[in-house]
N, C-alpha and C positions, 0 to 999 in steps of 0.2 A: 798214541804214546804208550811206552811199555812201564807199567808201574810194577818193577820188580819188588822194590822194598822201600818202605817210607822210613823218614828219618829216625835212627834210634839212639844217636848220640848225644846226650843232652850237654856235652860239654862244648860243642861246636857252637861258635858264636854268629850272630847275625851277619857279619862282613864275611865270614868265611862260607857261611851256608848258602849265600846268594851268590850263583855263579856269572851273573851279569855284572860287568865291571865297569864296561862304558858304551855309549851309543853315540855314532857319527851320523851325521846328515849332510850330504852333498847334494845340491840340487842346480840346475840349469834351467833358466825360464827363456821361451823364445816365443814371443807372440801369444799364441792362444794356449800352449801347453807347457809343462813342467816334465822334465826327466830328472829323477830322484834315485839316488844311491844310500840305502839306508844299511849302515853296518853295524853289527852287534857284537861285543867282543866277551866270550864266555871264557872263565877261567877256573879249572877246579884246584881250590886252595886245601882240599881235605886229603886223607889217606887213603879213600876207596874210590873207586871210580862211581861217577854219578851220572845221572839223565837229568839235564837241565830241560825245563819247559817254561817258557814265555809266551803269554798272552798279550797282544798290544794291537791296536788300531792303526787301518790304514784307509784312506779316503774310498768311500764304497766304488766309485768310479774309476779308481785307478787300474790301469792294465799291468799287473803283474807280469814281466816276461823273463827275469833271470834269478838263480839262486846260486850262490857259490859258497863254499865252505873251504876256508884256509886254516889248515891245523899246523901249529907251531911255527907259523911262517915258514916252513918249507914246503909243504906239500897243498897245493889247491885243487878241489875237485869239483866240475861243474855239473850241477843237478842235472835230471832228466824230468820231463813232466810226465806223470803217468796217471791212469785211472786211479781214484782215493784208494780204493778197496787194495788194489793190487800194490801201491805204493806203502800203505801200512803194513801189510804183510811182508813184503821186504825189509822193510825197517826192522819189524819185530823179528823177522828169521835172522837177520843180520846180527842183531844184539843178543840172540840167543845162541848163535854161533861164536860169540867172542868178539866179533868185529865191532867196529865204530858205525854210526849211521846217524843222519841228520834229514829230517822231514819238515816239510814246510806246507800248511795246508790252511784253508780258509774254513771257519765254521759254517756250518749249513744252516744254521738257524740265524746269524748274523752276517750282512754282507759287509761290515766294516771291521769285523774282528778276525784276527790271523793268529794262529799258533805255530811257534818253531819249536822243535824237539831236538835237542843235541845229547846223541844217546853214546853211553859209554865212555864219556870224557875222562881220560886217564888222571891219576894224581899228578899234580903240578903242569898239567897240560893246558893249552889255549887253544880256542878256536874262533876264527872271526869268519861270522855270518855276514854275506852281503846280498842284500834283495834290491832288485831294480824294477823300477815302474814309471809309467807315464801317465798323466793326469790331466785334463782340461782345467785351466783356470777360470774361476767365476769373475765376471765383469759386473762390478755394481754401479749405480748411480746415486750414492749415497749424497755427493755434494755436487757442487756446481759442475765439477769436472769428473770425468769417468775414471774407474778406480778398478784395477786389477786386483784381486784377492788371492794369496797363495796361503794354503793351511797345511799344516804337518799335525795331524793329530797324534797326541802323545798319552792320552787319559782314557781310560775306560771307567765311568762313574758307576758306583754301587748300583744295581737295578734291581726295582721290586719284581719279584716272582709271584704271581697269584696263587700258584700250586703251593709254594712254600709259605705263602704269608710272610713274606720276609725278603732280606735283601739275597741277592745269588751272585755267586762269582762267574766270571765269563768264561765262554767258550768251553763250557764243560768241564772246567778245572776247578780246583780248590784253593786257587791263588788267593791270598790274603791281602788284604789293604793295611797299608802300613802309612805312618805319619812321615817319615823320611827314610829313604833308600840310600845304599852306599854307592849306587851307579847313577852317573850324571850323564849329560848330553852336550856335544859340541854341534855346530851349526855352520855350514858355508852355501851361500846362495850367489850364484852367478846370474845377471840378469843381463839379458843381450840389449846393447843398445841400438841394432839395426831397427829402423822403421819403428820403434817404441815410443817416441816423444814424450819421454818421461819428465814430470816436472819436480816430484818428489818422491821419497821412499821411505816409509815409516813402519813401525810395528806397535799395535794395540795390547801385544801381549808381553814383549820381552823388550829389554833394553838392547839396542844394535848400534853398530857402526857401518857407516856406508863408506866405500873407498870409491872415489871418483877417478881415481888418475889412470885405470886402463883404458886404453882406446876402444876395446871392444865391449866390455860387460862391467856392470857395476858389482861391486863385489860386498857382500852382506854378511857379515858375522855379529856373534853376541860381544857385547862389550863387558861382560863379566865372565868369570869362570865358575866351575862346579854348578851350572845350572841344572835342577831337578826336572825329571818330567812330570811335572805337577800341572802343565796347563798347555794346551794346543799351541803351536807355534804359528804365528800370523803375520805375514808381510802384505803390506798394502802398496801397489805402486800406482801413483796417481799420475794420469797422462794429461797432457796440454790439450789433446784433441783425439777424436776417433774418427775413423772413416765409415760414414753410414751408406753403406752400398753393399754389393756382391762381390764377395772375393774368393777365388778358388786357389786349391793348391793341391798338387799331386806328387805321388811317390809311385814306386812298381807296384802294381796291384792293388793301388787304393788311390781315391779321389775324395777330397773334403770341398765343401763350399759352406761359406760364412756369409749369413743375412744379417744386417743390421738396418733396419728400416729407420726412415726419419719420420719427422712429425708429419710431415707433407703425407708420406705413404700412409700412415696410420689415419690421417684425417677422413671423415667420412665413413669409417668402418666402425665406430662406436656402437654400443647396444643401446637403444632408445627404449627398452621396456624398463620394467620395475625389478629392482634388485632387492633381495634380502641378503642381510648379514647376520653371521652367526659367529660368536665369539667363544671357542672352546678353550677354558682355562684350567690348566693343573692345578688342584688344591690339594694335592697329596704331601705327605709330611715333607719331603725333600724340598719343597718350594720354600719351607720355613727358613732355610739356611741362608745367610747372607741377605736376607730381608727380600728373597727374589719375590715373595708374593706380594709384599708392598709395592716394588717397582712395577708388577704388573698391573697391578690395580691403577697406579697413576696412569700408565699406559692405556688401560681400557678407558679410564675417563675421556683422556684425549681421543681415543677411537670414536666414542660415541657421541661426543660434541661435534665431532667432524663428518659424521655421516648426514647425508643430503635428506630433506624432509620427505621425499617421495619415496621411502623404503621401508622395509619392515626388519625386525631384529630380535635376536634372543641372546642369552648367554647361558652356556652349559658349563657348570662346573664339574669335574670329574676327581675320582681318587680309587678307593676300593668300589664304589659305586659312582652315578653320576647324577645330577640334579639341576634342570633347566629351571632359568627364572620363570619363565610361563610354561607351565605344564599342560594348560587345556589346549594349546595349538603349539606347532613349532616355532613360528614368529609370529609377532604382533606389529601392529602400526607403529611407526616412529612418531610419537606426539609427546606432548608436555608431560601428561599423566604417567605414560610408560617409561620414559626417560628418567623421571623422578624414581621410579621403582628401581631402575637400572643403578642409577646413582647410589641409592640407599644400600642395595647389595654388594656394591663396589668398595662403599667405605668401610663395610664392617666385614669384608671378606678375610677368611684366613686359611692357613695351609693345614687344615685338619680332618681330612678325608682319608687319611691311611695312605695305601699302597697306590700306585699309579697304573691303572687298569683302563686303556685308551679304547679298547675294542668294542665295548658296549656303547658308548655314546655314539661312535660312528656307525655301529648297525642301526641305532635308533635313527639317525639322521638318514642312511641309506633307505629305510621303512618308510619315512615320512619324506617323500619325494616333494619339491617347490611345486606351486600351482604353476598351470600352463601359462607362458608368457612371463615368467618371473625366473630371472637368473640368480643361481644360489653362489655367495662367496662365502667360505669358511675360513676364520683366522683362529690357529692353533697356536697356543703360547705353553709351552712346555720346557722342562729341563732335559726331557729326553731319556729320564731314567725308567725305562719302559720294558719290561723283559716277557709280556704276553702277545707280541707281535712279531713278525718276522723278520723287523729290521729295526733293532734298537738304536738309541742314540742319534748320531749324525745320519746313518742310514735311514732311520724312521722317518725323520723329518723329509729328507731328501726323496725317499721314497713314496711318501703321502704327497708331496708336491707334484711329482713325477705322474702318479697314476691319476691324479685330479686334474692334471693340465694347469698346475698352479706355481708358486715361486716359494722359495724358502729363503730365510735369512738365518744365520749363526750369529747370536750377540756376543761380542768378545766381553771379557771380564772388565770390570770397572766402568763400563759404559751405560749410558742412559736407555733403558728399555723402551720409552715412549717414542724416543726418535726413531727407532726401528720400525715400531708399529706406525708412527705417521708415514714413513717412507712406504711401508707395504701398502697402506691404505690409499695413499695418493697414486701408487703405481695401479691398483685395483680399478680407480675411478677414471683412469685417463683411457682414451681409444687405443684399440688393439687390433690387430691382423689376425684372423682365425682361419683354421683350414688352410695352412700354408704347405704347398707340395712342390716337389722339384723334378724336373725333366731333365735327365741326362741325354745330351744328344751326342752320341759316340758310336763307333763301330765296333768297339771292344764289348764283350760280353759282360754283363752286370751281373756278379752272383749274389749279392746282397744289396740292399739299399737301406738305410736307417736314419732317421725313425720312420715307421711307416704313418704314424699319426702324430704330426707335430702339434706341440702346445701353442696357445695364443702368445704372439709377439707383440711387445710394446715398443715405443720409440725409443731407440738409440739401444735396445735389447739385443744380445747375440743369439742367433740360433745356427747351429751346426747341423749339416747334412752329410753323411758319409756313404760311400759307394766302394765295395769289394769287386775288384775286376779280376778277369781270367788274364794274370800274368803272360801267358803262352803266347799272346798276341801281342805285337808291337803297339807302343802306344799312338794313338791317334792325335796328333797335333791340332787337328780341326775340332776338337772337343770343345763344346760350350754346355753350360748349365742355365736353364731357366728357372725362376721360381715364380709361381702363380698362387693367388689367395681365392679360396672359395670358387666359384665357377668364371672368374674372370677370364677374359680371353686374351688381354694383353698382359705380358709378365711384368712383374714387380721388380725383377733385377735379371739382368743376364750377364754370366762370366765366361770370359774366352780364356783357354789355355794356349799360350803360343810357345811356350818351354817348360821342360822338366828342371825345377830348381835344384840348387846345391845339396838340400836337404834329402837327396834320392836315397842315399843309404842309411838313413837314420830309423826307417821304419816307424817314426812316430804315429804318423796318420794311419797306416795299417794296423798298427797295434790299437789305437783309439777306436778306429772302424770295428775291430774284431770285439772290444770290450762293449762297445755300445751296442751290437748285434746280440751278444751273450745277455746283457741287461735286459734288451727287450723280450728276447725269448724266456728268460728266467720269470719276468714280472708282467707279461702281457697279460691281456684277457684270456688267453687260452695258452698257457704256460707249455713249452715244448718237452718232449721226451727226454728223460736223462740221457739215454744214449746219445740224441743230436747234440747236447750241451757238450758231452764228453769229447764227440768226434771234432766239433769247432774247437775247443779248447786245445786239443792235442795238434789239429792242423795248423793253427796260427801261434801255438806257443804261449797262450794266454791262461793264467789260472781261473779255476771256476771252483765253485763249492763243491763239484764232483771229481775233480782233479788234484793232484799235489805234487810238489816237486821233491825228490829223493836222492839223496847221495849216501853211497855206502863206501866206507873206508876199510879196505881189505887189509887185515893186519896178519903178519907172520907169527908162528910158533903161538897160536891161540887155539882155545877148545872152547866147548861149551860150559867150562866151569870159569872162564876167564873173567865174567861178568857177574859171576853170581853174587857178589857183594854190592853190588851196584845199588846206589840208594838215589831216590827221588828227589830233585830239588825244584819246587814250582817259584818261580821268580816272582816275589810280592810286587804290589802294583801301589804306586802313590796316587790317591784321588787328587782331584782339583781342591784347591782351597774351599770353592765353594761347597764339598762336601764333607769338611773339617768337622763341621758341628756333629756329624753323626757319630764320630768316637765319642765325643764329650757327652753326648746325650746317652750313648750305651754306659760310658764309665760312671755316670751320674745314678743312672738307674739303678745300678747293682748296688750301690751304697742307701738305697731309700727303702724305708719300711713301709711295707704293705697296709699296716695299721695306720701309718701317719696318712697315708694317700687317700684311705677311704675316709678319716676323720675331716680332712680337708675338703674332700667333696661333700660331705655333709654341711659344712659351714657356707660353701658355695652355693649348694642347693637352695639354702635356706635365703642367702641373699638373692639369689635368682628369682625365687617365690616372691619376695617382698618386691623386687624392683618391677616384677611381671603386674603385681596387683594393683601397685601405685600408679602404674602406667595406665592400666584400664581404667582407673578412677578419673585419670585426667583426660580421656580421650574426647570427653564433652566439652573441654576447655581448649585443647589445641588438636589440629590436625596432621600435623607434620611430624608423628613421633614414631614412624616406622623404622627409622635408624636406630632408636632406642631399643625397641624389640629385638632388632637385630644385635645389639651390643649384648642383650641379655642371652640370647643364644651364644655369642661367641665366648662370653663368660663361663657358661656352663661348659662349652666343649672343651676349652682351654684350661679347665682346672687343674689338671694333671700338669701341663706345661709350667702354670703359676708355681704349683709344688716343687718341681724339678728345679726351677730358678732359684728356689729359697732352700736348696739342700743343705746348707750350713747350719740351717736352724734343727739341729737334730731332737730337741725337745719338745713336747708339746705345749709346753707354756711358751715357748719362743716363737709359737704360731699363733697362739693368742694375743699377744702382746703387740704384733704385726697386723693380723686380720681383723681385730675388733676395730681399728680406726676406719679400715675399708668400709666395713659393714654401716660403721656410723656415717662416713662421707657420702657413701652412695643413697644413703637412706634421707640425708638431708636434703637431696635434690627433687624428692616428691612428698606431695602433699599428705598431710595426716587425713585419716579417714574421714573426720568430722569437717575437714576444711573443703573438701571438693563434693560438687554434687555430681553424683555418675549420671549417665544418659542411661536410656531405657533399656540398652542391650546388656547393661553391666548391674544387675540388682543390688541392693545395698547386702543383702542376705548372703550372697555368693562371696562379696568380698570380706565381708566379717569373719565368715566360717574360714575363709582360708589364711586370713591374718591372724586369727587366733590361734592357730595351730602351731603357728611359727613362734619359736621360743626367743627370736630375736626383735619380736614387734614392740616391746618395751622400749628397745632403742629409740624406735621411729616417734613413739609418742613422747619423747623427750625433746624433738627437735623443735625449732622455733618457727612458728607460722609464717615469718617473713621470708625464710629461705625457701618454702615450698612456693610462696607465691611469686616470686621474682622467677624462679625457673619457668613458670607458666607464661609469665610475660616476655622472658625472652624468646620462647618459641612463636609467641603471637608476632615477635618482631623479627624474625629470623633474618630475612634480607637486608634489613637495615641494620641489623646488629653486625653481619657479615662485612657489610662495606666499610664499618668504621675500625675495621682491624688497620693497623699500619701498613702500608703498601712496601713490599721489600725493593731492594736496589738491584740485587743479581738479576741479569737478563734472563736465565733458565727459570728461576722462581717468579719474575714478572710474568712470564708467558705461563707457567703454571697456575698463575692467579685469574689471568684472562680466561685461560681455559675452563677454570672452575664456574666463572662468572657468567659464561656466555650462555644464552637462553637456548632451546632446543630448534627454533626457528633462524638461528645465526645472528641475533641481535644482542647487544649489550644495553644495560641500564645503568650506568655509572652516577654516583651522587656529587653534589657538591663537594663534599669531603675527599672523596676519590680524585676528582680532576685537581683539587687543591693540592694533594699530596704529592700527584704525580707529575705537575707543570708548575705548581707556585701561582697559577691562575685563577679566577673564577669560571666556573661554567658559563656566565653570561657573555665571556670573552669568545666564546666559540660558536658561531651562527652562521647562517647562510640564508641568502633571500628566497632559495629554493623550497626552504622549510617552514618560513615564517609565519603562512598564513595557515599552517596545520595545527590542529588542537595540541594542546601542551605535552600530553602523555607521547603521542606520535612523534612530535616534534624533538622532544627529549631525546627518545630512544633511537632516532634516526642520528641526531647530532652526535651522542655520545659513541654510537657505533662507528660512526666516521672518524670520530675521535681515534678510537681504539685502532682502527686500520692504519691511520696514518702514525700514530705512535708505534706500533709494531714494525712498521717499514723504516722507522727513522732510528728507533732506540734499540729495536731487538733484530736486526738483519742476521746477526749470526745464527740465530735460532730460527730461519725462517722454513725449515724442515718441520718443525714443530706447528706452526701457526699457519701455513701456508693453505691446508684445507678449510681451517676456521676461518681465514680471510675470503676464501672464495665462496664459501657458504654465505657469509655477511654480504658480501657485494651483491651476489644474487638476490638476496632478499631486500636491500635497499633498492635496487634497479625496480623490483617488482612494486614496491610502494611509491617509487617515483613515476608510475605509470609505465614502466618496461623501458624507459628511455636511457640509455647508457651514458648519453654525453651529460645528461644530467648528474650522474654517479661520479663522473669525471670532475665536472665544476664543483660539487660538493667536497670533493676529497682536496681538490685544489685550495678552495676556501678555508678549509680546517687548516691544510697544511701551511698556508702563508699565515694564519693565526697562530698556529703552534711554535713555528719558529721565531 
C-alpha cells in the first residue's frame, strides 16, 4: 500500500472517513466445494482522493482465482496475477503518476488474512471490488446425520503480540477495532439439490431464510437487514445419508478422488498400545471474555472423566508463559489420585496468564517425545488470538491439525464447548486407517499428486486426493484410481471414470488441486523455494503469499501531482462480540487510580495470607483442601480484576465498606489458631508469627468457634454433602452432574437420596440376581452405575454426544467386574431398565 498522507481533517466524520460501504457475498455450493464471489463497495465521500485499505479474512484453504475492479459502474478491469514485489511496485508507480490502482495480496505472516488496497479513489467516485475463490467444504459428524459446514470468515480477532506485549492490528496495517461500523453485509447462498440428499439447512451464527421452491437449488439468505460483520457466517447442511465409498471426479487437467471409509473398513486397524492425552488450554486474558475459560473448564472435566483407564495424561496451561499440571514428567498415569489433582486445577482455573504465546508449550512437547509404544494425542483449546506463530486464528488451528495429522473443530458462538470436546475425544478413541495412499492408473502424465502423506482417516470421514495432469494429452477413459492402506495388497476402494462430467469448464477441481499443492509445498517438512511457489501460482492462476493481483486504471489528463493530496483510509474492523470486553476493560482501566489498585492489592494479600495459614493449620483435620489452596492463588492473581469490576467505587472509604465483609466472611471459614491442632509439618511458631504480622488477624479471633468446626466437618463428608444437593431437571445439567460424580474407573456410587430424587423410588427397588451375592459396596456401585446408564439412554438421549464416552467406559468396567461376560451386562441393564420403567 502507498501511505502518502495520514488523515489530517478532524471535521471528517466516521461515516465519511470509512470508504467501505457494503459487502456482498454470493456462494454456490456443489457436493464437496463452494464457489464464492465476495464483492466490496468502496465510495469516497470526501473532497480529496483517498487510498482505501481493507484487511479481512478468507478461509486459508481457499483457492483465490479472480480479482475484478468496476469503477463507477461504467468501467470493469480484470486484474493480472504477478509476483508480489512487481505488483506492489506497479501499484506504487501508477499512483505516483496520477493514475488509479487496485492491489489484492495475502499476508505472508497469516494464511487467512488478505489486504485490498484501492488507490487514488477520486472524490464522489465508487469502486466495486469482486474477489472469486473456491474452497473445500468441511464434513462433520456431530450428530447422527452427517453435516456439510460452509463458513465465511468475516472477523479478525485482536491478537496478542509477544514482541509488543499487547494487541496488534492484522496484516501489518494500523486498522482500528471499533464497536460498530457503517458498512454491512448481504448474503446469498445457492445449494445444489443434485445428489445432495439434504434433510435440513440451518445456521448457528445468523437468522436465515431458506427458499425451497427452486427446482435446482436451495436459496439461503439472511432474514434480517443491516447485518454487521461481527461474526463468521456459518451454514450447516444436514444430509440424510452419505456414500461411504470411493468416488472420483475429473476435469481437463485435473483429477480428484474422495475416500469415505465405512466402519467395516476401519475395523481391525485400531491402535492397541497405550495412549497419552495432553490437554493444552489457553489461559490468556482473552479467554476471560464471555466466560470462555469457564466453558473450557467444563469441557475439560468431561474430557478427563471420559478417558480410558489404561492411559497417561497431563494439562498444560499457557499464556505469556506455560505451566503443566505435572511438571516432573510429561504425563502421569490416569488413576484416582492424579485425576483428583486435575479436577482441583480445573475447578479453579482462570484466564490470568497474560498474552497468548503458544509456541513455547509446543516446543516443550516436541522436546519431550512420548515413550516407545505410546501414541500421543494432543487436544488444544484456544480462541486463536495468537500472533507469534505463522498461522493465527482459523489458519493456526487448521495448520496445527494438518501438520500433526490431527483434526480441528471451530466452535460457533452460543454453543456448548463440552459437546465439541466430546466429539473430538470420541473421534480420537475410535479405530482409524493410517498411511492411506493412492495409485493413479492412467496413461496420462501425473504432474503433481497431493497429499503426499495423508492423515489418519476415521469411519465416515472424507479424505480428498488430487492429481494435476498434463492436459496436452487426451483424457484416458480407462483411468482407474485405487486406494491402499499401510502395506496391504488389496485396495480399500477402486474408482472408475467412464465419462467426463458436465462441470468440465468450471475448473473447480483444478483450482483446488493447485491450492492443495501450494499449501503442501509451503508448509511441508521441507518448504519449497519461493521461486517454485511463484511459478506454480502464476501457472495455475491461484493467489499465494508471494504473488498478488494488480489492476491499473489509466487516467487521461493526469500527472505526478494529481494524487499529491491523497489521504490514507484504513477500514476499521468490528471484532466479534466475544472480544467486546476488551474495549470495556481498556476504558475502565483508564479511569482507575493506581494508588487505589495498590491499596486493594494490600487488602487482598492480607486476606490471602490469612487463608493460607488457616488452611495449613487445618491440614491435619482434612485432606481434600487443595482446591482451597488453588482458590487462594486465584484470589491473589485476580485482585486487579476484582478492583476493575468495582470501578464505580472511586473513594477509598467505599472499598473499605465493601471489602471488610469479604475478609470477615472468608475468615469465618477457617479455624482460629487455638481451635486446631496443626500437624508436625506446620509448627505453631510459624503459624503464629505469620498471623501476628497481619493487621486483619483480630477479625479472625472474633469469629465463632462453631463456624470453624462446621467447615472441617463439611470437608470430612465431602462426597455425602455433594450428593445431598438437589438434582436438576434440565437434560444438559443432569448430564453435567453425572459427569461430575463419575469415578475415574467409570463407575458411579449414588445414594438413596439421589435415586429418590431422580425416580421417586427407593434404591432397593433396583436390583438384579447377577449382583445379589456380591458384598454390599460392590453391589451398590454396580447397581447404581447400571441405573445411570439406563437413565441416560432413556431420559437424556438428546445429549448422547456428551455421555457416550462415559457410558462406554462404565460398561467396560462393569463387564470386567462381572467376569468379562457381556451377556451378563446386557441382562443387568435389562433388569434395571424394567424396574425404572
